[in-house]
Structures are given as structure tokens and as C-alpha cells.
C-alpha positions as CSV (number, residue, x, y, z in Angstrom):
1,M,61.2,-23.3,21.1
2,P,59.5,-26.6,22.2
3,I,57.5,-24.6,24.7
4,L,56.2,-22.2,22.1
5,F,55.2,-25.1,19.9
6,Y,53.4,-26.7,22.8
7,M,51.6,-23.5,23.6
8,D,50.4,-23.1,20.0
9,A,49.0,-26.7,20.0
10,E,45.3,-27.3,20.1
11,P,44.0,-28.1,23.6
12,L,43.0,-31.7,24.3
13,I,39.5,-30.6,25.2
14,S,37.7,-28.0,23.1
15,N,34.0,-29.0,23.9
16,D,32.8,-26.2,26.2
17,A,30.3,-28.5,27.9
18,V,33.2,-30.7,29.0
19,V,35.3,-27.6,29.9
20,L,32.5,-26.3,32.1
21,G,32.2,-29.6,33.8
22,L,35.9,-29.6,34.6
23,L,35.8,-26.1,35.9
24,M,32.8,-26.9,38.2
25,V,34.5,-30.0,39.5
26,A,37.6,-28.0,40.2
27,L,35.6,-25.3,42.1
28,S,33.7,-27.9,44.1
29,F,37.0,-29.6,45.0
30,V,38.4,-26.3,46.3
31,F,35.2,-25.5,48.3
32,Y,34.9,-29.0,49.8
33,T,38.5,-29.2,50.9
34,S,38.6,-25.7,52.2
35,S,35.6,-26.5,54.4
36,Q,37.4,-29.2,56.3
37,K,38.1,-28.2,59.9
38,T,40.8,-30.8,60.6
39,G,43.5,-32.8,58.8
40,F,45.8,-31.9,56.0
41,W,43.5,-29.5,54.1
42,S,42.7,-27.4,57.2
43,K,46.4,-26.7,57.5
44,F,46.9,-26.3,53.7
45,Y,44.4,-23.5,53.4
46,I,46.1,-21.6,56.2
47,Y,48.8,-20.8,53.7
48,V,47.0,-21.1,50.3
49,P,43.8,-19.0,49.9
50,P,40.9,-20.9,48.3
51,L,40.3,-18.0,45.8
52,L,43.8,-18.4,44.5
53,L,43.2,-22.1,43.8
54,C,40.0,-21.3,42.0
55,Y,42.1,-19.2,39.7
56,F,45.2,-21.4,39.5
57,I,43.7,-24.8,38.9
58,P,42.0,-23.7,35.6
59,A,45.3,-21.9,34.7
60,L,47.2,-25.1,35.2
61,L,44.7,-27.0,33.0
62,N,45.6,-24.4,30.4
63,W,49.3,-24.3,30.9
64,P,51.4,-26.4,31.1
65,L,48.8,-29.3,30.9
66,N,47.1,-27.9,27.7
67,L,43.9,-29.7,28.6
68,I,41.8,-26.6,27.9
69,S,42.3,-23.2,26.4
70,G,40.8,-19.8,27.3
71,D,41.5,-18.7,23.7
72,V,39.5,-21.5,22.2
73,S,36.7,-21.7,24.8
74,K,33.7,-19.2,24.7
75,L,32.9,-19.7,28.4
76,Y,34.5,-16.4,29.5
77,N,32.3,-14.4,27.2
78,V,29.2,-16.1,28.6
79,A,30.4,-15.6,32.2
80,S,31.4,-12.0,31.8
81,R,28.3,-10.9,29.8
82,Y,25.6,-12.9,31.6
83,L,26.8,-14.2,35.0
84,L,28.8,-11.1,35.9
85,P,25.8,-8.6,35.7
86,A,23.6,-11.2,37.4
87,S,26.0,-11.5,40.3
88,L,26.1,-7.7,40.6
89,I,22.4,-7.5,40.8
90,L,22.1,-10.4,43.4
91,L,24.9,-9.0,45.6
92,C,23.5,-5.4,45.5
93,L,19.8,-6.1,46.0
94,S,20.4,-7.3,49.6
95,I,21.9,-4.0,50.7
96,D,20.1,-2.7,53.7
97,I,20.8,1.1,53.6
98,K,18.8,1.8,56.7
99,G,20.5,-1.1,58.5
100,L,23.9,0.2,57.6
101,F,23.2,3.6,59.0
102,N,21.8,1.9,62.2
103,L,25.3,0.4,62.6
104,G,26.4,3.8,63.7
105,P,28.4,6.6,62.1
106,K,31.8,5.2,63.0
107,A,31.2,1.9,61.2
108,L,30.3,3.7,58.0
109,I,33.1,6.3,58.4
110,M,35.6,3.4,58.7
111,F,34.1,1.7,55.7
112,F,34.4,4.8,53.5
113,S,37.8,5.6,54.9
114,A,38.9,2.1,53.8
115,T,37.5,2.9,50.3
116,A,39.3,6.3,50.3
117,G,42.5,4.7,51.3
118,I,42.4,2.4,48.3
119,I,41.5,5.2,45.9
120,I,44.3,7.3,47.3
121,G,46.8,4.4,47.6
122,G,46.6,3.5,43.9
123,P,48.1,6.8,42.6
124,I,50.7,6.8,45.4
125,A,51.7,3.2,44.5
126,L,51.8,4.1,40.8
127,L,54.1,7.2,41.5
128,F,56.3,4.9,43.7
129,A,56.6,2.5,40.8
130,I,57.4,5.2,38.2
131,H,60.1,6.9,40.3
132,F,61.7,4.0,42.2
133,L,61.0,0.9,40.1
134,P,61.3,2.0,36.5
135,G,63.5,-0.9,35.6
136,V,61.7,-3.5,37.7
137,V,58.1,-3.1,36.6
138,G,57.7,-4.7,33.1
139,A,54.9,-2.4,31.9
140,V,54.8,1.2,30.7
141,P,52.9,3.6,33.0
142,D,49.9,3.7,30.6
143,E,49.5,-0.1,30.7
144,L,50.3,-0.3,34.4
145,W,47.6,2.0,35.7
146,K,45.0,0.1,33.6
147,G,46.2,-3.2,35.2
148,M,46.1,-1.6,38.7
149,S,42.5,-0.5,38.1
150,T,41.6,-4.2,38.3
151,I,43.1,-4.3,41.8
152,A,41.1,-1.2,42.7
153,G,38.0,-2.9,41.5
154,S,38.7,-6.0,43.6
155,W,39.8,-4.2,46.7
156,I,36.8,-1.8,46.8
157,G,34.3,-4.3,45.5
158,G,35.1,-7.8,44.5
159,G,35.8,-10.2,41.6
160,A,32.9,-8.9,39.6
161,N,34.2,-5.3,39.8
162,Q,37.7,-6.5,39.1
163,A,36.5,-8.3,35.9
164,A,34.6,-5.1,35.0
165,M,37.7,-3.0,35.1
166,K,39.6,-5.6,33.0
167,E,37.0,-5.3,30.3
168,I,36.5,-1.5,30.5
169,F,40.2,-0.7,30.1
170,H,41.1,-3.7,27.9
171,V,43.8,-5.1,30.3
172,P,45.9,-7.8,28.6
173,D,45.4,-11.3,30.0
174,S,49.1,-11.7,31.0
175,L,49.1,-8.4,32.9
176,F,45.7,-9.2,34.5
177,G,47.0,-12.6,35.6
178,T,49.9,-10.9,37.4
179,M,47.5,-8.4,39.0
180,I,45.3,-11.1,40.3
181,V,48.2,-12.8,42.0
182,V,49.3,-9.4,43.5
183,D,45.7,-8.7,44.6
184,V,45.1,-12.1,46.3
185,V,48.6,-12.4,47.9
186,V,48.8,-8.9,49.4
187,A,45.1,-8.9,50.4
188,N,45.5,-12.2,52.3
189,I,48.7,-11.1,54.0
190,W,46.6,-8.1,55.4
191,M,43.7,-10.5,56.3
192,G,46.2,-12.5,58.4
193,F,47.1,-9.3,60.3
194,L,43.4,-8.6,60.8
195,L,42.7,-12.0,62.2
196,Y,45.6,-11.7,64.5
197,G,44.4,-8.2,65.6
198,A,41.0,-9.7,66.5
199,N,42.7,-11.7,69.2
200,I,44.2,-8.6,70.7
201,S,41.4,-6.2,69.9
202,D,41.0,-5.1,73.5
203,K,44.6,-3.8,73.5
204,I,44.2,-2.1,70.2
205,D,40.9,-0.5,71.4
206,R,42.8,0.9,74.4
207,W,45.4,2.3,72.1
208,L,42.7,3.9,69.9
209,K,40.9,5.0,73.1
210,A,37.7,3.5,71.6
211,D,34.5,2.5,73.3
212,N,33.4,-0.9,72.0
213,S,30.2,-1.2,74.0
214,A,28.2,-0.6,70.8
215,I,29.5,-4.0,69.5
216,E,27.0,-5.9,71.7
217,D,24.1,-3.9,70.3
218,L,25.4,-4.8,66.8
219,K,25.3,-8.5,67.6
220,N,21.7,-8.4,68.6
221,R,20.5,-6.1,65.8
222,I,22.2,-8.1,63.0
223,S,21.2,-11.5,64.3
224,D,17.6,-10.4,64.4
225,Y,17.8,-9.1,60.8
226,R,19.4,-12.3,59.5
227,A,16.8,-14.5,61.3
228,S,13.9,-12.4,59.9
229,V,14.8,-13.1,56.2
230,E,16.4,-16.5,56.3
231,K,14.3,-19.4,55.1
232,N,14.5,-22.6,53.1
233,P,13.6,-21.4,49.6
234,S,11.0,-23.2,47.5
235,T,11.3,-23.8,43.7
236,T,9.1,-20.8,43.2
237,D,11.4,-18.6,45.4
238,L,14.4,-19.7,43.3
239,M,12.6,-19.1,40.0
240,I,11.7,-15.5,41.2
241,L,15.3,-15.0,42.2
242,M,16.6,-16.1,38.8
243,A,13.9,-13.9,37.1
244,V,15.1,-10.9,39.0
245,A,18.8,-11.7,38.2
246,F,18.5,-12.5,34.5
247,G,15.6,-10.2,33.8
248,G,18.0,-7.5,35.2
249,V,20.7,-8.8,32.9
250,G,18.5,-8.4,29.9
251,L,17.4,-4.9,30.9
252,S,21.1,-3.9,31.5
253,H,22.0,-5.1,28.0
254,L,19.0,-3.4,26.5
255,L,19.8,0.0,28.1
256,A,23.5,-0.4,27.2
257,D,22.4,-0.9,23.6
258,I,20.4,2.3,23.7
259,T,23.1,4.3,25.5
260,L,26.1,3.3,23.4
261,P,25.1,5.1,20.2
262,A,24.8,8.4,22.1
263,M,28.3,7.9,23.6
264,E,29.8,7.0,20.2
265,S,28.6,10.3,18.8
266,H,30.9,12.0,21.4
267,K,33.8,9.6,20.9
268,D,36.5,12.3,20.2
269,W,35.5,14.4,23.2
270,L,35.5,11.4,25.5
271,A,38.9,10.4,24.3
272,A,40.3,13.9,24.8
273,N,39.1,13.9,28.4
274,N,40.2,10.4,29.4
275,L,36.7,9.2,29.5
276,S,36.9,6.6,26.7
277,S,35.5,4.0,29.2
278,L,32.1,5.7,28.7
279,N,32.2,4.6,25.1
280,S,32.0,0.9,26.1
281,H,28.9,-1.4,25.9
282,F,30.4,-3.5,28.8
283,F,30.8,-0.4,30.9
284,W,27.2,0.6,30.6
285,M,26.0,-2.9,31.1
286,V,27.9,-3.1,34.4
287,V,26.7,0.3,35.5
288,Y,23.0,-0.4,34.8
289,A,23.2,-3.8,36.5
290,T,24.7,-2.3,39.6
291,T,22.1,0.5,39.6
292,F,19.3,-1.9,39.0
293,G,20.5,-4.0,42.0
294,L,20.8,-0.8,44.2
295,G,17.3,0.2,43.2
296,L,15.9,-3.2,44.2
297,S,17.5,-2.8,47.6
298,F,14.9,-0.2,48.4
299,T,12.0,-2.5,47.6
300,K,10.7,-5.8,49.0
301,A,13.0,-7.6,46.6
302,R,15.7,-7.1,49.2
303,K,14.2,-10.0,51.1
304,L,15.3,-12.3,48.3
305,E,18.5,-12.5,50.3
306,G,16.7,-15.0,52.4
307,S,16.3,-17.2,49.3
308,G,20.1,-17.1,48.8
309,A,20.7,-14.1,46.6
310,S,24.2,-13.4,47.7
311,K,25.1,-17.1,47.6
312,W,24.0,-17.4,44.0
313,G,25.8,-14.2,43.2
314,S,29.0,-15.7,44.7
315,V,28.6,-18.9,42.7
316,F,28.4,-16.8,39.5
317,I,31.5,-14.9,40.6
318,Y,33.6,-18.0,41.2
319,I,32.5,-19.5,37.8
320,L,33.7,-16.2,36.3
321,V,37.0,-16.4,38.2
322,A,37.6,-19.9,36.9
323,T,37.0,-18.9,33.2
324,I,39.4,-16.0,33.7
325,G,42.0,-18.4,35.2
326,M,42.0,-20.6,32.1
327,K,43.0,-17.6,30.0
328,M,46.2,-17.1,31.9
329,N,49.6,-18.3,30.9
330,L,51.3,-19.1,34.2
331,G,54.7,-19.0,32.6
332,E,54.4,-15.2,32.4
333,V,52.9,-14.4,35.8
334,F,56.0,-14.2,38.0
335,N,58.2,-12.4,35.5
336,N,57.8,-9.1,37.4
337,L,58.1,-9.3,41.2
338,G,58.2,-5.5,41.3
339,L,54.5,-5.5,41.1
340,F,54.4,-7.1,44.6
341,A,56.2,-4.0,45.9
342,I,53.6,-1.8,44.3
343,G,50.8,-3.9,46.0
344,L,52.5,-3.5,49.4
345,V,52.9,0.3,49.1
346,W,49.2,0.4,48.1
347,M,48.1,-1.6,51.1
348,I,50.3,0.3,53.5
349,T,48.6,3.5,52.4
350,H,45.2,1.9,52.9
351,V,46.1,0.8,56.4
352,A,47.6,4.2,57.3
353,V,44.4,6.0,56.3
354,L,42.4,3.5,58.3
355,L,44.5,3.8,61.5
356,V,44.7,7.5,61.4
357,T,40.9,7.8,60.9
358,A,40.2,5.3,63.7
359,Y,42.5,7.2,66.1
360,L,40.9,10.5,65.3
361,I,37.3,9.3,65.8
362,K,38.1,6.7,68.4
363,A,36.5,3.9,66.4
364,P,36.7,0.3,67.8
365,F,39.1,-2.0,66.0
366,F,36.2,-4.2,64.9
367,F,35.0,-1.4,62.6
368,V,38.6,-1.0,61.3
369,A,38.9,-4.7,60.5
370,V,35.5,-5.2,59.0
371,G,35.4,-1.9,57.1
372,S,38.8,-2.8,55.6
373,Q,37.9,-6.4,54.8
374,A,34.5,-5.5,53.4
375,N,36.4,-3.5,50.8
376,V,39.6,-5.6,50.3
377,G,38.1,-9.1,50.8
378,G,34.5,-8.7,49.9
379,A,31.6,-10.9,50.9
380,A,33.8,-14.0,50.8
381,S,36.1,-13.0,53.6
382,A,34.6,-10.1,55.5
383,P,32.3,-12.4,57.5
384,V,35.4,-14.5,58.4
385,V,37.1,-11.4,59.9
386,A,33.8,-10.3,61.6
387,S,33.3,-13.8,63.1
388,A,36.8,-13.7,64.5
389,F,35.5,-11.2,66.9
390,S,32.2,-13.1,67.5
391,P,30.4,-15.7,65.3
392,S,27.2,-13.7,65.7
393,L,28.9,-10.7,64.0
394,A,29.5,-12.5,60.7
395,P,26.4,-10.9,59.1
396,V,27.9,-7.5,59.7
397,G,30.7,-8.4,57.3
398,V,28.2,-9.5,54.7
399,L,26.1,-6.4,55.1
400,M,29.1,-4.1,54.7
401,A,30.7,-6.2,51.9
402,V,27.6,-6.0,49.7
403,L,27.9,-2.2,49.9
404,G,31.5,-2.6,48.7
405,Y,30.2,-4.5,45.6
406,A,27.8,-1.6,44.9
407,L,30.6,1.0,45.2
408,G,33.3,-1.1,43.6
409,T,32.8,-0.1,40.0
410,Y,32.4,3.6,40.8
411,G,35.3,3.8,43.2
412,A,37.6,1.9,40.9
413,L,36.8,4.2,38.0
414,I,37.6,7.2,40.2
415,C,40.9,5.6,41.2
416,A,41.7,4.7,37.6
417,Q,41.1,8.3,36.4
418,I,43.4,9.7,39.1
419,M,46.1,7.1,38.2
420,S,45.7,8.0,34.5
421,A,46.3,11.6,35.3
422,V,49.5,11.0,37.4
423,S,50.9,8.5,34.9
């Protein structure tokens, strides 16, 4: 009873300017400490992923400290409606479709196999939960698949796509909080295996009977591309970058405003066919922002990556993660450990699809690792896995990860529809 009273109390800080300041200080603390190469923090982040802290520190400020409140603050609405579509545009406009195809068919096959493994794994994990963990999972199947759709968005794309699924399917904050923990913990366990695998990649390649001579060509090709666009941006460059990002946000909102009335006129038909997500302003805003970013990738705007497009997109994503974190009640997150079993079944399915495909086409383990992490980890960790093979290969992870951001919303929606059908 005292806890309930405490949770209902007004937060100590309700001024959103102050709240935003706290969140930015928390994020900078995480990034600064995680960048340390020696000492306590270098060892600490071996076991605690930085992304998890970016979520948990704001959550701790909410509960039990009660310094801030996601229910009182309006920052999440700002981040999800403005920064989210901006990040999608910035992360998608740097996609080099031609460059991706130049990586060779095996690289793309492994990337799409990783995506397919996640799309297939979701329904399999859901069926596992329904039949084997009915008393462990504290959510009815109809709620569970909606929550799992956020993991699909994250594992195919990233945080932006995950947040998009949360809004599209109206996932409760408490369930979403648990899903984020499952997502981050399971994904980082798999990342640990990938980093270990990079150290024994020659042995794995022999088992896969793969020829890794193309990796040297990849090193040179990607290094040249990175060098050709990288520069120290001027104020004008940054203003153009922001104009593209937030001009696209405005256009996405405008087109969503135009599209929604047409969808509402078919509301009953959409509901009958499990397509209610199409009757959502947020859905169309996300789709148009993603499409706008993809369209720009075929123009000279793609060179804005040299001005830091993906870096700014990542900043917006982390601010969004922090605003989501302060909406979570940590006291409810670990009530259902059965969800971790679901995450493991899902990841095992993803890995099985990857390894079978790699064996059949004799793909080098590098393509397996980066293709998987470009989906599961996104632009934040795919370069880490790629650089574990060679520092000059880090841009390959970025290049493939931004494709994951583009496909994340679409792939997660496909996965969600299949899960809805099997539930």
C-alpha cells in the first residue's frame, strides 16, 4: 500500500525543460563511460550493454526515485512524433543500393536470410509460448503477439522501428518495458557469440566450406566509399541536413493527414481483415518517412551521410529511448521470466535459418555475423561486429544496418500479421 501511494505521488520534477536536461546528462554519461578503453567502465560494459542503461537510468528516475514521470511529461510525444520520423529519414537516406549489390550476392542473401529468420521465428516462438508456457507468460496471446511485434521491429530494424510497432499496435507500457529487456538481453547474448565467432572465423569458414577471399575486396571498396563522403560539416551543411530531416517530417505528417480519412472510410473492412494498423496516423507517418528517406537514397542527398546523417539519426533514437524508459515501471518488468524463454526460442530459430543458409550457399562467416547483427543490433552494434573481423570493415556493418532500418517497419508488420493469425 505505501508503494501504491508513492507511485501515485507527483514527481519531484515536472518541468520538461529540466527533465530533458536530466535525460541528456544521463545519455552523455552512458556514452562517455562506455567509450573508456581501460579501467572500471571498460569492464562494466562487457556485462551491461550501454543501450540497456540508456533505457534503465530514466526508468530509475521514474521508479523508485520518482524524480520524473513519463505520464506527466510530454517529451515522449515530441520524440515519437518528430524525432522518430526524422531519424528514419536520416538513417535511410544514406543507403547505397548499388553499393550493397556490389558487396556480392552472398552478403545480401545472408542479410535477407537473417530478416526471414526473425519473421519466421516470431510465430514459432509465439506457438511455443501458447503450447508450452501458458501459465508462465502473463499475457493473453492477443496482447503477447502485439508486444512481440516490437521485438520484431527492433531485431529487423532498430529502436525507431520498435517504437513504431509500439504505437501502431498500442502496446501497453508495462508489456513494452518487458519486451525491451528481452530484446536487449537476448540480442546481446547473441552478439557475444558473434564476437567470439569472429576470433575463430577461419575454423567456421572451413566448416561452412566458404571462400573468404572476397572479404579483402570488401575492405578496399567500403573504405574508398567512406573516404569519398566523409568531411567536416559546415554550419550550412548541418542546416541542409536538418532541413531534409524535418522537412521530411512535415511532409510525412501532411501526407498522413491526407491518407487517414481514406482509411477511416474503410474502418470495418480493415478490422475484419486484421489490418487495423492501416487506420493509424502514426503508421502512415512512419511509412511515409521511411519511403521519403529511401527515395532520397537514390539522389545526391545520400552524400549527406558525410555530414553526419546517421549520427544525428542515432542521437534522435537515443533521446527517444530515454523518453520511453521514463514511462516504465521497473517494479513490473521482471514479473514474467517466461518471456525470456520466448526470446531464446525466437533467436535460436533466427540462428538456425542463418547457419543452414550459409552452409547451403557456402557464405563466409563474416556475412553471417554482419547480416545477423545488421538486423538484430542495427547501426549501433553492426559496425562493432564487422570491426571484430577487421577495423576497415566497420562501414560494411553501417551500410547493411541502414538497410535494416528501411526494412524494419515493413518486416515487423509482416511478422506481426503472421503472429496475429497463429494466435
